[in-house]
N, C-alpha and C positions, 0 to 999 in steps of 0.2 A: 584662565583661572580654573581651579578645581572648585566645584560647588557640590556640597553634601546636603542632602535633604532627608529628613526623618519624618515619617508619618506614623501616628500612634493613636489608636483608640484606647483611652486610659481607664475605662470602666469607672465612671463616676469620679474622674480625676484622682483616682487612687484612694478614695475615702470609703470606709465601711462604717457608717455611723460616725462616731467620734474618733475612730481609729484611722489615722492617716499614715500608717506604716508602709502601705503600698505606695503612697505618694512619695515618700522618702526614697524608696527603691527606684521609682521613675526618675526622680531628680538625679540619682546616681547614674542611671543609664544615660540620660540626656547629656550629662557632663562628660561621661566616658566617650560617647559618640562624637560630641562637640560639633553638632550640625551648624551649617550656615543658615538653614531654614528648618523650622520645626512646625509641622502641621498637626495640630491636636484636635481630637474629637472627644466628646463627653466631658467638657470642662464644667462639670456641675458645681454650682455655687460660686462661680467666679464673678458674678455680678453683685454678690452680697457684700454688705459692710464696706461700701465705697470701693468695691473691686479689690479688696485686700488680698484675696488669694491670687489674683492676676499679678498684682504688684510684687507679692512675695516670690512667685515663680520667676518673674522677670529678674529679680535680684539673685535668686538661687542659680539660675542658668546663664545669666549675663546676656539676655536677649530682650528685645522689645516685642510686646504682643499686641495684636489687633483682634479684638473679640467680636464675633458675630453672634448676637443673642438669639436663643431659640426659645421664644416665649411660651410655646405650647408644651414643650417637654423639659425645658431647663438644661438640656444637654447641648451646651454651646460648642461652637467650633472656633478655633483660634489659628492665626498665622503668626508665628514668631520669626523674627529675623535678627541676624547678628551684623554688626558693623564689619566691613564698610558698605554693606548693602543699605540702600536708602529708599524709604517709602515715597511713592508718588501719589497714589490714590487708593483708598480702601472702600469697599462696598460689602454690605451684609444683606443677604437675601434670605429672609425667613417667611416670605409670602408664598413662594413657589416650592418650598421645601418643608418637609415634616419637622426637621430639626432646623438647620441653617447651613448656608454656604458662605464661607468667608473668602473674599477675593481681594488680593493685594497686588496692585501694580507697583513695581519697584525698579530701581536703577542699579545696574551692576557697575563695579568700579571702572569698567571699560567705557561706560556711557551707554551700553546696550540696555534696552528695555525688556522687562520680563514680567509675566503674570503668573502668580501662584494661587491656588485655591485649596482650601481644606473643606472636604465634603463628607457628609454623613447622611446617606440615603435612608429612607424609611424601612423599618424592619417588618412592617405589617403585611407586605405582599408585593408581588411583581407589578401589578397594575399601577400602584402608586409610584413605584420606582421608575417605571417607564415614563411617567409624566415628569418626574424630577429630571431624569436623564435628558428629556427633550430640551431643558433649559441649559444643560451643559454642552450638548452636542454641537450647537452652532459656534461655540467658542474655539473650536479646533482649527483655527486658521493656519494652514500648513507652514507658511513662511515666518510665523511669529514664534517667539520663545514663550511657551505657555505650558503649564502643568496643573493637573487636578489630581489630588491624592486623598486617600482616606478610606473610610468604611462604606463600601457600596452595598453591603448586605446581599450580595448577588453572587451566584455561581457563574464562573466563566464559561462561555460557549466553546472555548478551546479545550476544556478539561472534561474528563469523564464524570458521570454522576457519582457523587460520593458513595463509597461502599456502605456507609452506615446511614444513608439517607432514609431508608425504609425503617430504621430502628428508632427514629425520632418519634416522640409522642405526636399524634395527629394534629393537636392544636399548635405545636411548634413547626411541624412539617409544612403546614399551610403557608408559612412565611415565605417559602421558597418554591411553591408549586407552579408549574406551567399551566397553561389553559386547559390541558387535558385532566387536571386535578390528580395526576398520578406521578409524572416525572418532574425532575428539577428544571426550573426555568433558567434559560441562558440568554433570554432576549434583551435584557437590560445592557449587559456588556456587549452583546452583538450590535446593538444600536449605536453605542458609543464608538465601537470599532468601525462601523460603517460610516460614521461621521468624520473619521480621520484621526480619532484619538488612538495613539499607539500604546499598547500595554507593555511597559518597559520590562516587567518580570518575564512575560512571555517572549519578548524580543531577545532577552539575554539568557534564555534557556532555563528559567526558574519557575515556569508556569505551574508545575505540579507541586510546589512547596506550599503547604497549607499555612494559613495565618490564624485559624481558629479550630477548635478551642485550645488555649494554652494548657499545658500539662497539669497545672494546678487548679484548673477550672473545668474538669471533664463533665460535670453535671451541669451542662449549659444548654442554651437554645440552639446550638449549631450542630450540623453534621461536620465531619472533618473536611474542611474546604478552604479555599482561598477566597476571602471576601474583602481583603484590604488590597488596594491597587494603587499603582502610580501610573497615570496616563499622561502622555506628553504629545505635543504637536510633532509633526514630521521634522521640523527644524531642530527642535530640542532633543527628540529621541535619537537623532543621528549623533548626538554628543554624549549619550549615555555610556558610561564606562564600567559600572558595576551595580549590582542589585543584590541585596541580602535581606533575608528574614532572620532577625536576631533571636536565636533560641539558646538560652542559657538558664542556669538555675534561677537567676534573678528574674528573667522575663517569664519563666514558667509560672510565677506567682504574682508578679506585679500587676497584671491585667488578664482578662480572658482572651485578649488579642495579643499576638506577637507584633512587635514593631517592625517596620520596613525602612531600610535605608538605601538610598540610591545616590550614586556620584556621577556628575556630569563634568566634562571638560569643555568650558565655554571659551 
């Protein structure tokens, strides 16, 4: 079967105060992509009013959501799945993560088991992200079908330092600094790579495609970089068929991140 997975940091779930016009654009995008699995970051407010926003999005996109609450930041992560995928077990980790890691074990129609995780690592600095990555690293069992995707707030060790890195205000640049306090840190993604997580974008020749900042959010905290990743175990990465960063007039403004979509043939 073909399995399409969408990962998207939605910038406060598409809300700007009481204005939810970006959220409507995000729903339009999700329905256009029609993923089997949607991994969402920054699902702000989704626990409020009896989880009404979660239930509304489920109805709007025809998928079932599993929310990992982020009590310290309110920027929750969610795994959404579409039938005929079936959930087996869900876990939320907001103890070892600044935000939260949402992990769903599911069953494919073939009977095969798979694990998918929606991740949002800390933006405050590489030392914190290295600790968070240490909890993801051991999950890269090579013969299992598993994937972790989301906003890693990290520059890839495969890529050159962003050309505009030095142009960031110092208080923003510190989010991405290496231990020398001068260059951009690549150790977070390098550690995950060393553990056996395979960067699907890099594997399929799209490693230089930036995911932030989106064109409509140029005055942001990011240098021009790829900080949204899809990482797969060896068994799953071998089944990857396509990888795309969706850059359209809609995604230019719907969030400060561009969404990433990957297709596997299972």
